[in-house]
C-alpha positions in Angstrom: 164.3 174.2 54.9 161.6 172.2 53.3 158.8 173.6 55.6 159.8 177.1 54.7 159.7 176.4 50.9 156.3 174.7 51.5 154.9 177.7 53.2 156.3 180.0 50.5 154.5 178.0 47.8 151.2 178.1 49.7 151.5 181.9 49.9 152.1 182.0 46.2 149.0 179.7 45.7 146.9 182.1 47.9 148.0 185.0 45.7 147.2 183.1 42.4 143.7 182.1 43.8 142.9 185.7 44.7 144.2 187.0 41.4 142.1 184.5 39.4 138.8 184.3 41.4 138.4 187.4 43.6 137.2 190.8 42.7 135.6 193.7 44.4 132.2 192.2 44.1 133.3 188.6 44.9 135.9 188.8 47.6 137.0 185.4 49.0 137.3 184.3 52.7 139.8 181.7 53.8 137.6 178.7 53.5 136.9 179.6 49.8 140.7 180.1 49.1 141.3 176.8 50.6 138.6 175.1 48.4 139.9 176.7 45.3 143.5 175.8 46.3 142.7 172.2 46.8 140.9 172.0 43.4 143.4 174.1 41.4 146.6 172.9 42.8 145.7 169.5 44.3 147.0 170.6 47.8 146.4 167.6 49.9 147.5 168.8 53.3 144.7 170.3 55.6 145.1 174.0 55.6 144.0 176.1 58.6 142.0 179.3 58.1 144.7 181.0 60.3 147.3 180.1 57.7 145.3 181.8 54.9 144.5 184.8 57.0 148.3 185.1 57.6 148.9 185.0 53.9 146.3 187.8 53.6 148.3 189.8 56.0 151.6 189.1 54.2 150.1 190.0 50.8 148.7 193.2 52.2 152.1 194.2 53.7 153.9 193.4 50.5 151.5 195.5 48.5 151.7 198.4 51.0 155.5 198.4 51.7 156.7 197.7 48.1 154.3 199.2 45.7 156.9 200.0 43.1 157.9 196.3 43.1 154.5 194.5 42.8 151.8 195.0 40.3 148.8 194.3 42.6 146.7 196.1 45.3 145.4 194.1 48.1 142.0 194.9 49.7 140.5 193.4 53.0 136.8 193.7 53.7 135.5 194.1 57.3 134.2 190.5 57.4 137.8 189.2 56.7 137.4 188.3 53.0 139.9 189.7 50.5 140.5 190.5 46.9 143.3 191.9 44.7 143.3 193.9 41.6 146.2 193.7 39.3 147.6 197.1 38.2 148.1 197.7 34.6 
């Protein structure tokens, strides 16, 4: 159960980093998200890029499948970087 909770908090951290630091002109790649996450939330475990990219997929699915329940739109660039915009 602890591993699931830890994975969930990392997904939330990924969302918060994208919300705070990404934009259409400055999308973030997985390595940048990891760097911000380490600095912002003092995450000590080594995070794999694949973990962050899976978070990108989860956030994209969430935004696409439940737009009436979330207040953000997720965008993914061809190079793998991503950004979100918060809907008003």
